[in-house]
N, C-alpha and C positions, 0 to 999 in steps of 0.2 A: 659641680656646684660652684657658684661664683665665690670669689675670695674677697675682692675689694668692695667697698661700700657702694661705689657707683655701679658695679656689676650687679650687686644685690638689688639695687633700686631699679635697674633696667629689667631685671627678671620680674619684679613685682609689676612694673608697668606693662610688660608684654603679656603677663597673665590676665590683667584687667582688660587690655585691649582685645585679647583673644576671645574673652567671654562676650564683650560688646559686639565684636564682628560676627560671632556665631549667631547672635540673636537676629541680625539682619539676614545672614545667609539662610538660616532655617526658615524664616518667614518667607523669603523669596522662593525657596525650593518648594515649600508646601503649597503656596498659592499657585505657583506655576504648574505643579502636578495636578492640582484640582482643576485648573482651567483646561489643561490638555485632556484630562479624562472627561470633562463635560463636553468638550468639542468632539471627542471621539464618540461619545454616546449620543450626540446630536441634541443636547439640552441647551438650546440657544438662549432662552430667557435667563436661565441661571448663569450662563456664561457671560451674558451682557452685564449682569449685576456684579460678578466677581472681577471683571476686567479692570475697572478703575482701581480696585484694591491691589491687583497685580502691578499695575503701572505705578501706583503710589509707592509700593514696597521697593520696586526696582529703582525709582528715582531717589528714594531715601538711601538706598544702598550706594548709589553713585555719589550722593552728597557726602556720605560718611567715608567715602573712598574704600568701600569694601569690595566693590566690583567696578570695572572700567565702564566708561560711557558707551563704548561700542558694544560691549557685552550686553548691557541693559537694552540697547537698541535692538540687537539681534534677538533677544528673548521676547521683547515686546512684539516684534514682527512675527515670531514663531506662534505666539498665542493669538495674535490678530488673524493670522492666516487660517487658523481653525474656525474662526467666526465667519470669515469671508467665504471659505471653500464650501461650507455647509449651507450657506444662504442660496447657493445657485448662481454664483457670479458668472458673468459671461466668459466663455472660453476664448482664449486667444486664437485667432485664425492663422494657421501657418500657410504661407504662400509657396 
């Protein structure tokens, strides 16, 4: 346990910040899981409706410095790939 007043204050601050950060992380995780399961099941209409919510949650997480910008970009790509691959996107021809 902290002894000095400044250490006690730091502990209070870190507890508050942890709660706030968890709010963002939980929202990101649940929306991403929902989107990936919809992509797996092939429910494209529902996936299209949830995609903006996933992007918004990821962008807010970046703004609040909960996740890194590249992490958000990678997760957006992961979710978007589910939408594109099920649509029947043209395959890349290998030469």
